[in-house]
N, C-alpha and C positions, 0 to 999 in steps of 0.2 A: 153339196158335199161330194167330194170325190175320194173314194176309199180304196181304189185299186193300188196295189203295191207299186213303188217307184224302185228302181234298181238300188240295191244296198250300196253298191259302189258309188253311185252319185250321191247318196246321202252321206256316206262317209267322207267324200271328198269336200262337201260343203262344210261339215261339222269339224273337219280337222285341218283345214287349209292353212298353210303357213303364211298366207296373205293377211292372216287376221292380226298380225303385229301392228301396233299403233305408229303412225307416222309422226315426224317432228311437228309440234304444235305451231299454228300460225294464228295470229289475232285477225278476226273478221269484224268489220264494222257493223253497227246496229242497222245501218241502211241496207246492207247485204241480207240481214234477216227480214226486213220489211218488204223488200222488193219481191213481187210474185215470180215464181219460176216460169219461164217460157218453155212450154212443152210442145214437142212436135214429134210425130211418128212418120214423118216423110221418108219414103223409101226404106232403108234398113236403119235409119237413125232413131234411137229410142233415148229419151231423156230419163235417166235414172235418179234425178233429184229426189232425195228423201226416201228412196226405196231400200228396203233390207231384205236379206235372204235368211229364212229359218232353216232348221234341219229337215223339215217335212213340208214347208209351205212358203208363201210369200207374205210380205207385210210392208209397212211404211212408218216412218217417223212423222208424227202428226202433232198439231197443236190446235187449241181453240182460237177462234178469231181474235179474242182478247189476250192470248198468250204472250208472255214476256220472255226475252232471251235468258233471264235468270231463273226461270221455272225449270223444274226437273221435266225432262222430255217424256213423251209418250210413244209407244208403238202399238199400231192397230193391225190385228190379223182377225182370222175367223175364230169363232168359238170352238169349231171342231179341230182347230190346229194347236190348241193348248197342250202343254206337255202331260196333262193328266188323262187325255183321251177324250172320248165322247162325253158330252155333258147331257144328262138325261133330260127328256122333254119335261117341261114343267119346273125346271131348276135353274138356279144361277150360282155363279161364284162371285165373291166380293172380298177385297182386302186380304188376298192370299199371298203369303210370302213365296218368293221364287228367286232363282239366280240364272234364269234362262238368258242365253246370249244371242245376239243378232249380227250378222255381218252387214256393214254399212257399205253401199256400193258406190263406185265412182260415177258421178252423174254423166260423164261422157262416154264410158265403155262398159260399165257394169262390173268391173272387176272389183274384188274385195279390198277396201282400204284398211279395215280393221274391224274391231267388234265393240258393241256396247252391251251392258249387262242390265237386265231387269231386276227390280228388287220387290216388285209387287204386281199382282194382277189386280188392277183397279176393279174390273168388272168383266165377267164373261158369261154368255148364255147362247143356247142354240134354240131358244123359244121366242117366236115373233120375228127375230133377226138372227144373226150368226156372227157374234163378235167376241173377241178378247182384247181388252184394252189393258196394256202394260204401262207401268211406270218405271222408267229406268234411272239408274244411279246418276247418270251424267245430265247436266243442264243442256238446253238447246245452245247456249253460247259456247260451252265446252265441246259439243259435238262440232260446231262450226269452227272453232279454233283448231281442233285437230284433224278435221276432215274436209273443211270447206263445203259442208253439205248443209243445205236449208231444210227445215221441215215442210211438209205439205200442210195445208190448212183444212180442217174439217168444216164443211159447209153447214149452216145452221138452218138451211131450208131445203125442202125437197126440190129436186130438179124437175123440169118439164119433160113430157114426152116429146121426142125428136131432138133433145139435146145431144150434140155430138160428144162422144166420150173416148177416153183412152184407158186401157187397162194395162199396167205394167207389172210383170212378174219378176220378182228378185230371185226366185228359185231357179227359173229357166232363163233368166236374163233376156227377156223378150217383151214385145208389146203387141197390143191389138188395138184396132181403131174402128169405131162403128157409131152407133147412136142408141138412145133409149127407144125401144120399140113401144112398149106400154108398160103399165104397172099391173102386176097380178094380185088379185084380191087375197087369195090363199094359195100358197105353194106347199105341196105336201110331199115329203120324202121319207118312206118308211114311217117311223114313229114321229118324226118331227114336222112341225107345222110352222111356217113362216108367213108373215102378212105383208101386203103392199110391196111385194118383191119386184125387182127390175128385171125385165126381159130385154135382151139385146137384139138389135137387128142383125141380119145375117145376109151375105157373108161378111166376115171382118173380125167378129168376136167369138169364134168357136173356141172357147178356152179349154185347156186340157188339165189332166191330173198334175198337181204341183203349183198350179196358179192360184190355189185357194188362198184367200187373205189378201190378194192384190188389190190395191185401191182402184176404185172407178173414179177417174179424174175428169172434170169438165174440160173438154179440149181447149188447148191454149192457155190454161190456168194452172194455179196450184190448188184448186179447190177439190177436195175429196167429197163426192156426192153420194158414194156407196162403197160397198165392198164385194168383190167377186167370191162366189162360193160354190156353185153347183151347175149341173147340166144333165140332160137326159142322154145317157150313152147308147141304150139298146132299144128304146121304144116302148119299154115296159111301163106299167101303170102304177105310180106311186111307191115304187120300190127304191131301195138304196141305190144310188147313182142313177135313178130314173124318176126324178120328181114330176109330179102332174100338177096342172093348174086347176083350181076350182073357183068358179065365179060366184057372185052373190046369190045366185039361184041354185047353186049346188052343182052345176054342170061341170063335168070333168073333161079336161082337154090334155092329151098327150102329144108331144111334138119330138120325135127323135132328133137329136142333134141341137136342140134348143139349149142356150145357156143363160144363166141368170145370176144376179147379185142382190144384195140387201141394202136397205136404207140404213143410214148411221146418224141422221139428224136428230133422232130421239135422244141422243146423249145430252143435247143442250137443255132438255127439259128436266135433267137431273143434276145440274150444277148450280152452285150458288154464285154470288157476285164476285167471288175470289177464285172462280173456276175449280172449286172443290166439289168432287162427285159425292152425291148424297141421294139415296133412294127415297129418303123420307121428305124430300122437297115436294110441296104440293104441286101436282100436275105432272110428276115424273111419269113418263110413258114407257119406261123400260120394264120388263118383268121384274116383279118386286116392288114397283112403284105403284102409287094409289091410282094412277090414270092409265095403266097399262092394259086393262081389260084381260088379265091372264090370271083367272081365279085358281086357287090351290097351288099357287107357286111357292116354292120352298128353296131355302139357300142350302147348298152343299159344300163339302170341302174338296179342295183340289186333290188331297191324298186319298179320298174315298174311291173305291173301284167302280166308277160310274161309267166306264166304257173301255174299249180296247184301243191301244195306240194304233195310228193309222197314217197312211199317206193320202194326199187329197188332191181335188181339182184346184 
């Protein structure tokens, strides 16, 4: 979680840009939807396919592996990036009405093509992982017709250590390239605890404030294998903006400058055969599900004062 303030001028520019006007619609074939995006961060060239900018964070238009063009699209960002502020430890949001907007970026240069609007937070939490999953009003086909932008695909399995990755920020319109160093058993930041977190190799992925919510994409594919969310700024131990690693034996490790992301494949344990999200599905591993190993978890409302609004990594 990156909580340091980002210049209000930058925030205002993202939220009020005249580039949000919709372009003339164009029909895109279903083959365009199915073809995986070829991603590359060679030199200064960043592929912004499926990337969106939030007022305070980054995010991506995503679909399940079995998603259809006629499905309403989804946007993935961090739990700490939702418009209600921090989500308390041991709590989650689900089926919360919203009208949040996201700027859709041009795959070639990152400029804003227009905006899409969320109608619901499907699920959000900062316990075990750090995600907010929105459902938007537009379908994937409608987004393709208007913007010629394809969604990224949520990977259903955990990636392996050493996997080459790319992290693309819609907020800063930039990208990072490195690999998965290893998985952290427990990552603790202030009162929040995350499990099986992704640590990046360095140099290459020293992410900064504003990159929160950026998808972690397997290099050369359209597969989202995680979500960027935090890093240790000052070398402090287990404090805000200074997460610490805790191994299975309880040993605490602190590395100044380390950056981390969270796994997202848990989502697949909580959807039915029609891709409908349901925490009651047997084996659901997200907080609130029966296999999450998160005792005393409780559901909260988006409108409840569960934290301060903030800017993020």
